[in-house]
Every structure is written in C-alpha cells, then in structure tokens.
MMTF fields as JSON, N, C-alpha, C and O atoms, coordinates in Angstrom:
{
  "mmtfVersion": "1.0.0",
  "mmtfProducer": "UNKNOWN",
  "numBonds": 415,
  "numAtoms": 416,
  "numGroups": 104,
  "numChains": 1,
  "numModels": 1,
  "chainsPerModel": [1],
  "groupsPerChain": [104],
  "chainIdList": ["A"],
  "bondAtomList": [4, 2, 8, 6, 12, 10, 16, 14, 20, 18, 24, 22, 28, 26, 32, 30, 36, 34, 40, 38, 44, 42, 48, 46, 52, 50, 56, 54, 60, 58, 64, 62, 68, 66, 72, 70, 76, 74, 80, 78, 84, 82, 88, 86, 92, 90, 96, 94, 100, 98, 104, 102, 108, 106, 112, 110, 116, 114, 120, 118, 124, 122, 128, 126, 132, 130, 136, 134, 140, 138, 144, 142, 148, 146, 152, 150, 156, 154, 160, 158, 164, 162, 168, 166, 172, 170, 176, 174, 180, 178, 184, 182, 188, 186, 192, 190, 196, 194, 200, 198, 204, 202, 208, 206, 212, 210, 216, 214, 220, 218, 224, 222, 228, 226, 232, 230, 236, 234, 240, 238, 244, 242, 248, 246, 252, 250, 256, 254, 260, 258, 264, 262, 268, 266, 272, 270, 276, 274, 280, 278, 284, 282, 288, 286, 292, 290, 296, 294, 300, 298, 304, 302, 308, 306, 312, 310, 316, 314, 320, 318, 324, 322, 328, 326, 332, 330, 336, 334, 340, 338, 344, 342, 348, 346, 352, 350, 356, 354, 360, 358, 364, 362, 368, 366, 372, 370, 376, 374, 380, 378, 384, 382, 388, 386, 392, 390, 396, 394, 400, 398, 404, 402, 408, 406, 412, 410],
  "bondOrderList": [1, 1, 1, 1, 1, 1, 1, 1, 1, 1, 1, 1, 1, 1, 1, 1, 1, 1, 1, 1, 1, 1, 1, 1, 1, 1, 1, 1, 1, 1, 1, 1, 1, 1, 1, 1, 1, 1, 1, 1, 1, 1, 1, 1, 1, 1, 1, 1, 1, 1, 1, 1, 1, 1, 1, 1, 1, 1, 1, 1, 1, 1, 1, 1, 1, 1, 1, 1, 1, 1, 1, 1, 1, 1, 1, 1, 1, 1, 1, 1, 1, 1, 1, 1, 1, 1, 1, 1, 1, 1, 1, 1, 1, 1, 1, 1, 1, 1, 1, 1, 1, 1, 1],
  "groupList": [{"groupName": "MET", "atomNameList": ["N", "CA", "C", "O"], "elementList": ["N", "C", "C", "O"], "formalChargeList": [0, 0, 0, 0], "bondAtomList": [1, 0, 2, 1, 3, 2], "bondOrderList": [1, 1, 2], "singleLetterCode": "M", "chemCompType": "L-PEPTIDE LINKING"}, {"groupName": "THR", "atomNameList": ["N", "CA", "C", "O"], "elementList": ["N", "C", "C", "O"], "formalChargeList": [0, 0, 0, 0], "bondAtomList": [1, 0, 2, 1, 3, 2], "bondOrderList": [1, 1, 2], "singleLetterCode": "T", "chemCompType": "L-PEPTIDE LINKING"}, {"groupName": "PRO", "atomNameList": ["N", "CA", "C", "O"], "elementList": ["N", "C", "C", "O"], "formalChargeList": [0, 0, 0, 0], "bondAtomList": [1, 0, 2, 1, 3, 2], "bondOrderList": [1, 1, 2], "singleLetterCode": "P", "chemCompType": "L-PEPTIDE LINKING"}, {"groupName": "GLN", "atomNameList": ["N", "CA", "C", "O"], "elementList": ["N", "C", "C", "O"], "formalChargeList": [0, 0, 0, 0], "bondAtomList": [1, 0, 2, 1, 3, 2], "bondOrderList": [1, 1, 2], "singleLetterCode": "Q", "chemCompType": "L-PEPTIDE LINKING"}, {"groupName": "PHE", "atomNameList": ["N", "CA", "C", "O"], "elementList": ["N", "C", "C", "O"], "formalChargeList": [0, 0, 0, 0], "bondAtomList": [1, 0, 2, 1, 3, 2], "bondOrderList": [1, 1, 2], "singleLetterCode": "F", "chemCompType": "L-PEPTIDE LINKING"}, {"groupName": "LEU", "atomNameList": ["N", "CA", "C", "O"], "elementList": ["N", "C", "C", "O"], "formalChargeList": [0, 0, 0, 0], "bondAtomList": [1, 0, 2, 1, 3, 2], "bondOrderList": [1, 1, 2], "singleLetterCode": "L", "chemCompType": "L-PEPTIDE LINKING"}, {"groupName": "ASP", "atomNameList": ["N", "CA", "C", "O"], "elementList": ["N", "C", "C", "O"], "formalChargeList": [0, 0, 0, 0], "bondAtomList": [1, 0, 2, 1, 3, 2], "bondOrderList": [1, 1, 2], "singleLetterCode": "D", "chemCompType": "L-PEPTIDE LINKING"}, {"groupName": "TYR", "atomNameList": ["N", "CA", "C", "O"], "elementList": ["N", "C", "C", "O"], "formalChargeList": [0, 0, 0, 0], "bondAtomList": [1, 0, 2, 1, 3, 2], "bondOrderList": [1, 1, 2], "singleLetterCode": "Y", "chemCompType": "L-PEPTIDE LINKING"}, {"groupName": "SER", "atomNameList": ["N", "CA", "C", "O"], "elementList": ["N", "C", "C", "O"], "formalChargeList": [0, 0, 0, 0], "bondAtomList": [1, 0, 2, 1, 3, 2], "bondOrderList": [1, 1, 2], "singleLetterCode": "S", "chemCompType": "L-PEPTIDE LINKING"}, {"groupName": "GLU", "atomNameList": ["N", "CA", "C", "O"], "elementList": ["N", "C", "C", "O"], "formalChargeList": [0, 0, 0, 0], "bondAtomList": [1, 0, 2, 1, 3, 2], "bondOrderList": [1, 1, 2], "singleLetterCode": "E", "chemCompType": "L-PEPTIDE LINKING"}, {"groupName": "GLY", "atomNameList": ["N", "CA", "C", "O"], "elementList": ["N", "C", "C", "O"], "formalChargeList": [0, 0, 0, 0], "bondAtomList": [1, 0, 2, 1, 3, 2], "bondOrderList": [1, 1, 2], "singleLetterCode": "G", "chemCompType": "PEPTIDE LINKING"}, {"groupName": "ALA", "atomNameList": ["N", "CA", "C", "O"], "elementList": ["N", "C", "C", "O"], "formalChargeList": [0, 0, 0, 0], "bondAtomList": [1, 0, 2, 1, 3, 2], "bondOrderList": [1, 1, 2], "singleLetterCode": "A", "chemCompType": "L-PEPTIDE LINKING"}, {"groupName": "VAL", "atomNameList": ["N", "CA", "C", "O"], "elementList": ["N", "C", "C", "O"], "formalChargeList": [0, 0, 0, 0], "bondAtomList": [1, 0, 2, 1, 3, 2], "bondOrderList": [1, 1, 2], "singleLetterCode": "V", "chemCompType": "L-PEPTIDE LINKING"}, {"groupName": "ILE", "atomNameList": ["N", "CA", "C", "O"], "elementList": ["N", "C", "C", "O"], "formalChargeList": [0, 0, 0, 0], "bondAtomList": [1, 0, 2, 1, 3, 2], "bondOrderList": [1, 1, 2], "singleLetterCode": "I", "chemCompType": "L-PEPTIDE LINKING"}, {"groupName": "TRP", "atomNameList": ["N", "CA", "C", "O"], "elementList": ["N", "C", "C", "O"], "formalChargeList": [0, 0, 0, 0], "bondAtomList": [1, 0, 2, 1, 3, 2], "bondOrderList": [1, 1, 2], "singleLetterCode": "W", "chemCompType": "L-PEPTIDE LINKING"}, {"groupName": "HIS", "atomNameList": ["N", "CA", "C", "O"], "elementList": ["N", "C", "C", "O"], "formalChargeList": [0, 0, 0, 0], "bondAtomList": [1, 0, 2, 1, 3, 2], "bondOrderList": [1, 1, 2], "singleLetterCode": "H", "chemCompType": "L-PEPTIDE LINKING"}, {"groupName": "ARG", "atomNameList": ["N", "CA", "C", "O"], "elementList": ["N", "C", "C", "O"], "formalChargeList": [0, 0, 0, 0], "bondAtomList": [1, 0, 2, 1, 3, 2], "bondOrderList": [1, 1, 2], "singleLetterCode": "R", "chemCompType": "L-PEPTIDE LINKING"}, {"groupName": "CYS", "atomNameList": ["N", "CA", "C", "O"], "elementList": ["N", "C", "C", "O"], "formalChargeList": [0, 0, 0, 0], "bondAtomList": [1, 0, 2, 1, 3, 2], "bondOrderList": [1, 1, 2], "singleLetterCode": "C", "chemCompType": "L-PEPTIDE LINKING"}],
  "groupTypeList": [0, 1, 2, 3, 4, 5, 5, 4, 6, 7, 8, 9, 10, 11, 6, 6, 1, 10, 5, 4, 9, 11, 0, 11, 11, 12, 5, 2, 11, 3, 11, 11, 1, 12, 9, 11, 9, 13, 11, 11, 12, 5, 6, 14, 11, 8, 10, 3, 4, 10, 11, 2, 11, 2, 12, 9, 6, 10, 10, 6, 14, 15, 11, 9, 5, 3, 5, 11, 9, 9, 11, 6, 10, 8, 10, 11, 11, 16, 16, 12, 4, 8, 5, 8, 5, 11, 10, 8, 11, 11, 4, 17, 11, 11, 4, 11, 11, 16, 4, 10, 6, 11, 12, 11],
  "groupIdList": [1, 2, 3, 4, 5, 6, 7, 8, 9, 10, 11, 12, 13, 14, 15, 16, 17, 18, 19, 20, 21, 22, 23, 24, 25, 26, 27, 28, 29, 30, 31, 32, 33, 34, 35, 36, 37, 38, 39, 40, 41, 42, 43, 44, 45, 46, 47, 48, 49, 50, 51, 52, 53, 54, 55, 56, 57, 58, 59, 60, 61, 62, 63, 64, 65, 66, 67, 68, 69, 70, 71, 72, 73, 74, 75, 76, 77, 78, 79, 80, 81, 82, 83, 84, 85, 86, 87, 88, 89, 90, 91, 92, 93, 94, 95, 96, 97, 98, 99, 100, 101, 102, 103, 104],
  "secStructList": [7, 7, 7, 1, 1, 7, 7, 7, 3, 3, 3, 3, 7, 6, 6, 1, 7, 3, 3, 3, 3, 3, 3, 3, 3, 3, 7, 1, 6, 6, 2, 2, 2, 2, 2, 2, 2, 2, 2, 2, 2, 2, 2, 2, 2, 2, 2, 2, 2, 7, 1, 7, 7, 7, 4, 4, 4, 6, 7, 1, 3, 3, 3, 3, 3, 3, 3, 3, 3, 3, 3, 7, 6, 6, 7, 7, 3, 3, 3, 3, 3, 3, 3, 3, 3, 3, 3, 7, 2, 2, 2, 2, 2, 2, 2, 2, 2, 2, 2, 4, 4, 4, 7, 7],
  "xCoordList": [41.113, 41.032, 41.739, 41.066, 42.7, 43.472, 42.754, 42.678, 42.092, 41.786, 42.854, 43.865, 42.619, 43.578, 43.424, 44.464, 42.375, 41.897, 41.823, 42.42, 41.275, 41.149, 41.889, 42.099, 42.526, 43.495, 42.887, 42.821, 42.461, 41.947, 42.875, 43.497, 42.811, 43.275, 42.74, 41.518, 43.3, 42.751, 42.579, 43.463, 41.794, 41.77, 40.772, 39.96, 41.045, 40.662, 39.472, 39.667, 38.556, 37.606, 37.914, 38.342, 37.486, 37.576, 36.731, 36.721, 35.997, 35.124, 34.984, 33.888, 36.337, 36.725, 36.178, 36.092, 35.842, 35.496, 36.505, 37.36, 36.44, 37.47, 36.889, 35.659, 37.403, 37.123, 38.081, 39.127, 37.563, 38.421, 37.889, 36.696, 38.834, 38.176, 39.222, 40.432, 38.487, 39.345, 38.727, 37.552, 39.384, 38.827, 39.642, 40.87, 39.157, 39.642, 39.011, 37.897, 39.729, 39.613, 39.835, 40.971, 38.885, 39.38, 38.648, 37.708, 39.223, 38.695, 37.096, 36.9, 36.351, 34.994, 35.02, 34.169, 36.134, 36.358, 37.081, 37.071, 37.536, 38.007, 36.483, 36.33, 35.845, 34.722, 34.352, 34.345, 34.026, 33.244, 34.327, 33.805, 35.401, 36.422, 36.468, 36.478, 36.489, 36.233, 35.008, 34.988, 33.653, 32.616, 32.81, 32.587, 33.135, 33.378, 34.05, 33.5, 35.183, 36.169, 35.036, 35.228, 34.277, 33.46, 32.581, 32.369, 31.968, 30.916, 31.552, 30.933, 32.71, 33.655, 33.486, 33.012, 34.009, 34.363, 32.861, 32.538, 31.645, 30.6, 29.99, 29.678, 29.903, 29.758, 30.385, 29.761, 31.807, 32.476, 32.247, 32.273, 31.879, 31.219, 30.109, 29.864, 29.397, 27.724, 27.63, 26.829, 28.647, 28.776, 29.33, 28.778, 29.994, 30.92, 30.611, 31.336, 29.414, 29.093, 27.364, 26.794, 26.812, 25.621, 25.216, 25.99, 23.849, 23.426, 23.823, 23.754, 24.46, 24.99, 24.487, 23.43, 24.591, 23.874, 24.809, 25.816, 24.584, 25.549, 25.877, 25.002, 27.371, 28.115, 27.302, 27.128, 26.94, 26.066, 24.882, 24.42, 24.267, 22.678, 22.752, 21.765, 24.179, 24.416, 25.01, 25.308, 25.142, 25.921, 27.013, 27.63, 27.678, 29.174, 29.91, 31.012, 29.054, 29.818, 28.652, 27.511, 29.006, 28.303, 29.103, 30.273, 28.342, 28.797, 28.419, 27.253, 29.428, 28.862, 29.61, 30.82, 28.519, 29.513, 29.091, 27.882, 29.98, 29.252, 30.378, 31.564, 29.788, 30.198, 29.896, 28.984, 31.13, 30.86, 31.398, 31.953, 31.345, 31.89, 32.986, 32.792, 33.768, 34.876, 35.552, 35.545, 36.055, 36.927, 38.167, 38.167, 39.246, 40.85, 41.383, 40.908, 42.467, 43.183, 42.879, 42.366, 43.064, 42.504, 41.464, 41.385, 40.152, 39.112, 38.71, 37.558, 39.338, 39.158, 38.122, 38.5, 36.783, 36.101, 36.763, 37.676, 36.23, 36.681, 35.53, 34.791, 35.521, 34.796, 35.428, 36.494, 34.738, 35.578, 34.454, 33.274, 35.034, 34.511, 35.078, 36.29, 34.308, 34.355, 33.753, 32.525, 34.437, 34.118, 34.307, 35.47, 33.539, 33.854, 33.194, 31.99, 34.11, 33.696, 33.464, 34.486, 32.841, 32.859, 32.629, 31.704, 33.409, 33.088, 33.419, 34.052, 33.311, 33.587, 34.812, 35.361, 35.498, 36.578, 37.067, 38.119, 36.04, 35.831, 36.287, 37.271, 35.096, 35.049, 36.496, 37.24, 36.704, 38.172, 39.427, 40.315, 39.408, 40.038, 40.125, 41.206, 38.911, 38.741, 38.864, 39.366, 38.423, 38.754, 40.345, 40.757, 40.978, 42.618, 43.235, 44.244, 42.665, 43.293, 42.702, 43.474, 41.768, 41.456, 42.006, 42.735, 41.733, 42.142, 43.384, 43.568, 44.344, 45.399, 46.462, 47.373, 46.211, 47.351, 47.039, 47.922, 45.758, 44.67, 44.649, 43.88, 45.684, 45.081, 46.499, 47.375, 46.718, 47.632, 47.842, 48.702],
  "yCoordList": [45.213, 44.251, 42.805, 42.281, 42.462, 40.841, 40.106, 40.258, 39.072, 37.854, 36.909, 36.477, 36.69, 35.651, 34.283, 33.638, 33.604, 32.278, 32.235, 31.294, 32.974, 32.931, 33.03, 34.203, 32.125, 32.263, 31.529, 30.317, 32.631, 32.426, 32.362, 33.325, 30.743, 30.668, 31.237, 31.097, 31.92, 32.507, 31.61, 30.754, 31.554, 30.456, 31.659, 32.417, 31.645, 32.118, 31.155, 30.01, 31.787, 31.044, 31.927, 33.078, 30.829, 31.225, 32.356, 32.504, 33.175, 33.775, 35.036, 35.543, 35.607, 36.851, 36.614, 37.706, 35.608, 35.555, 34.88, 34.235, 35.021, 34.564, 33.604, 33.581, 32.969, 32.384, 32.11, 31.491, 32.761, 32.966, 31.536, 31.294, 30.823, 29.851, 29.938, 30.14, 29.742, 29.617, 28.408, 28.125, 27.711, 26.732, 26.939, 26.86, 27.142, 27.205, 26.197, 26.404, 25.29, 24.244, 24.529, 24.324, 24.997, 25.333, 24.753, 23.958, 25.273, 24.37, 25.093, 25.808, 25.035, 25.54, 27.023, 27.904, 27.062, 28.329, 29.264, 30.454, 29.045, 29.925, 30.104, 31.046, 29.353, 29.411, 30.998, 31.58, 31.404, 33.048, 33.948, 34.856, 33.978, 34.753, 34.37, 35.288, 33.108, 32.916, 33.384, 33.919, 33.139, 33.659, 35.446, 36.103, 35.727, 37.644, 37.58, 38.302, 36.853, 37.145, 36.585, 37.255, 35.894, 35.817, 36.789, 37.307, 37.265, 38.086, 39.787, 40.675, 39.757, 41.251, 41.245, 42.176, 39.88, 39.846, 39.942, 41.056, 38.937, 39.074, 40.687, 41.165, 41.437, 42.861, 43.548, 44.347, 43.426, 44.085, 44.079, 45.117, 42.361, 42.411, 43.118, 43.898, 42.753, 43.636, 45.183, 45.813, 45.598, 47.281, 47.631, 48.595, 47.249, 47.714, 47.063, 47.213, 46.111, 45.544, 44.883, 44.181, 45.307, 45.078, 43.433, 42.483, 43.442, 42.164, 41.274, 41.431, 39.843, 38.614, 38.054, 37.494, 37.968, 37.256, 36.384, 36.949, 35.296, 34.666, 35.489, 36.144, 35.437, 36.411, 36.064, 36.91, 34.695, 34.164, 34.908, 35.252, 35.236, 35.862, 37.304, 37.979, 37.984, 39.275, 40.011, 41.205, 39.337, 39.613, 39.756, 39.083, 40.962, 40.766, 39.746, 39.327, 39.263, 38.328, 37.071, 37.08, 36.384, 35.082, 34.325, 33.966, 34.124, 33.668, 32.022, 31.703, 30.905, 29.851, 29.528, 29.646, 28.998, 28.801, 27.626, 27.394, 26.727, 25.504, 25.285, 25.569, 24.695, 24.446, 22.945, 22.311, 22.443, 20.805, 20.773, 21.798, 19.633, 19.168, 18.03, 17.273, 17.843, 16.783, 16.346, 17.148, 15.203, 15.347, 15.002, 14.414, 15.329, 14.949, 13.995, 13.589, 13.464, 12.003, 11.987, 10.935, 12.714, 12.744, 12.749, 12.404, 13.242, 12.865, 14.227, 14.308, 15.326, 16.699, 17.191, 16.908, 17.937, 18.164, 19.538, 20.235, 19.676, 20.659, 21.168, 20.412, 22.503, 23.188, 23.595, 24.2, 23.239, 23.542, 24.467, 24.179, 25.452, 26.512, 26.503, 26.392, 26.608, 26.491, 27.804, 27.875, 28.757, 29.715, 30.07, 30.386, 30.11, 30.496, 31.771, 32.016, 32.528, 33.622, 33.559, 32.995, 33.769, 34.013, 34.894, 35.364, 35.832, 37.148, 37.591, 36.799, 38.847, 39.341, 39.783, 39.835, 40.19, 40.9, 41.878, 41.757, 43.012, 44.04, 43.796, 44.292, 42.62, 42.467, 41.628, 41.99, 40.934, 40.085, 40.926, 40.62, 42.261, 43.128, 44.097, 44.447, 44.511, 44.938, 44.12, 44.544, 42.734, 41.821, 41.845, 41.972, 41.645, 41.552, 42.907, 42.976, 43.866, 44.904, 45.076, 45.638, 44.774, 44.362, 43.802, 44.294, 42.519, 41.477, 40.594, 39.407, 41.595, 40.675, 40.164, 39.4, 40.758, 39.871, 38.586, 37.804, 38.203, 36.952, 36.106, 35.147, 36.347, 35.656, 35.009, 35.802, 33.856, 33.037, 32.961, 32.211],
  "zCoordList": [-41.447, -40.694, -41.643, -42.53, -41.404, -42.011, -41.094, -39.875, -42.012, -41.474, -40.63, -41.185, -39.565, -38.66, -39.008, -38.875, -39.439, -39.959, -41.376, -41.898, -42.067, -43.322, -44.217, -44.526, -44.939, -45.994, -47.39, -47.596, -48.29, -49.204, -50.64, -51.09, -51.37, -52.523, -53.72, -53.764, -54.854, -55.802, -56.952, -57.001, -57.8, -59.221, -60.277, -59.747, -61.965, -62.256, -63.276, -63.685, -63.454, -64.749, -66.109, -66.194, -67.322, -68.268, -68.935, -70.157, -68.048, -68.568, -67.751, -67.51, -67.26, -66.759, -65.117, -64.553, -64.345, -63.211, -62.566, -63.173, -61.028, -60.117, -58.983, -58.961, -58.229, -57.211, -56.22, -56.417, -54.75, -53.722, -52.739, -52.554, -52.27, -51.306, -50.122, -50.222, -48.998, -47.732, -46.899, -47.136, -45.996, -45.045, -43.733, -43.791, -42.819, -41.493, -40.265, -39.783, -39.918, -38.917, -37.516, -37.088, -36.671, -35.673, -34.276, -34.31, -33.072, -31.667, -31.646, -32.629, -31.016, -30.971, -30.078, -30.192, -29.229, -28.629, -29.747, -29.434, -30.65, -31.828, -32.955, -33.732, -32.834, -33.774, -34.259, -35.344, -32.749, -32.98, -33.596, -34.242, -33.599, -34.12, -35.866, -36.686, -36.236, -37.619, -38.206, -39.315, -37.271, -37.748, -38.011, -39.028, -37.132, -37.116, -38.454, -39.286, -38.924, -39.932, -41.143, -42.158, -41.285, -42.343, -42.226, -43.322, -41.349, -41.419, -41.983, -42.57, -41.612, -42.07, -43.601, -44.251, -44.175, -45.803, -45.996, -46.406, -45.788, -46.282, -46.506, -47.597, -45.069, -45.232, -46.03, -46.729, -46.147, -47.242, -48.529, -49.19, -49.275, -50.35, -50.58, -51.501, -49.588, -49.606, -49.847, -50.537, -49.103, -48.888, -50.204, -50.734, -50.657, -52.186, -53.206, -54.189, -53.303, -54.726, -54.514, -55.35, -53.255, -53.141, -52.912, -52.799, -52.888, -52.849, -53.59, -54.809, -52.905, -53.583, -55.066, -54.773, -55.875, -57.002, -58.038, -58.466, -58.383, -59.086, -60.346, -60.912, -60.852, -61.757, -63.436, -64.314, -63.501, -64.662, -64.692, -65.78, -63.519, -63.535, -63.586, -63.292, -64.044, -63.93, -62.706, -62.746, -61.767, -60.084, -60.286, -61.112, -59.355, -59.205, -58.55, -58.905, -57.299, -56.392, -56.048, -56.511, -55.463, -54.937, -53.765, -53.898, -52.608, -51.635, -51.401, -51.631, -50.922, -50.053, -48.983, -48.79, -48.139, -46.865, -46.304, -46.29, -45.772, -45.352, -44.196, -44.362, -42.904, -41.784, -41.71, -42.242, -40.727, -40.541, -39.29, -38.893, -38.45, -37.435, -37.559, -38.511, -37.013, -37.179, -35.717, -34.783, -35.604, -34.61, -35.242, -36.324, -34.637, -34.95, -34.337, -33.277, -34.893, -34.513, -32.724, -32.343, -31.966, -30.53, -29.965, -28.786, -30.856, -30.533, -30.254, -29.828, -30.375, -29.994, -31.208, -32.345, -31.073, -31.636, -32.429, -31.984, -33.39, -34.303, -35.346, -35.977, -35.402, -36.433, -37.813, -37.925, -38.7, -40.25, -41.01, -41.208, -41.314, -42.316, -43.576, -43.762, -44.387, -45.941, -46.567, -46.613, -47.009, -47.696, -49.095, -49.342, -50.043, -51.472, -51.967, -51.894, -52.466, -52.992, -54.501, -54.89, -55.392, -56.983, -57.137, -56.474, -58.248, -58.859, -59.711, -60.41, -60.228, -61.572, -61.526, -60.425, -62.679, -62.636, -61.572, -60.945, -61.426, -60.752, -59.403, -58.854, -58.738, -57.647, -57.389, -56.477, -57.914, -57.676, -57.444, -56.649, -58.391, -58.077, -56.862, -56.39, -56.382, -55.124, -54.134, -53.092, -54.236, -53.337, -52.59, -51.437, -53.975, -53.638, -53.261, -52.559, -53.695, -52.827, -51.303, -50.526, -50.917, -49.732, -48.967, -48.106, -49.156, -48.491, -48.951, -48.683, -49.842, -50.439, -49.48, -49.8, -48.054, -46.946, -46.683, -46.333, -46.816, -47.059, -47.974, -47.921, -49.221, -50.264, -50.763, -51.107, -50.808, -51.028, -52.496, -52.959]
}
C-alpha cells in the first residue's frame, strides 16, 4: 500500500534515530481514507517492531498522532492529521524500504 494522502518528511537525529512526519488536511469525506492509511502504517510498525516505546527507553519506534479541525478561506471544514514516527536506525531503514514512495 502506498499512502495517497500521507507524504512523510524524514530527518535524522544525532543519536542514530530518525523521524518521519506527515500531515494531511482533508475534507471530512476523505478523513476515513486518511485514517485507514494511518492505521496501515501503525499496523505495519507494530507487526514488524512490536509495541511502540520511545527509543530513549529502549524501544524501536514511537508514534504521535494529532487531529485538528479547521476552516479554510472559504469556510469549508477540514480535518488535519499530523503523524510523527520516531525510530531506531533499523526501524527507519525498514520504514523507508516499505513506504519509500511516500517519503520525500
């Protein structure tokens, strides 16, 4: 599965960790598709690397999801999803191999 709405930016930390961040602002009718993409990414991460736990606590990956509602210039409602995944070098390499088409 290549995400349709989630496009991840990647950055590296000084401690062999990496961070993938994606944001999607969609109309309410598209929210279920974004939610399914997020679920697929998190299911993959859990299936490959186990339960999330911060890298600094010995885990391989950790995720943070935020959801906001906002109106655009025309007053139309949008849902804004922000997903961040931090991980070990092994997690980042596997994530890039699996979701490389969605990594900028």
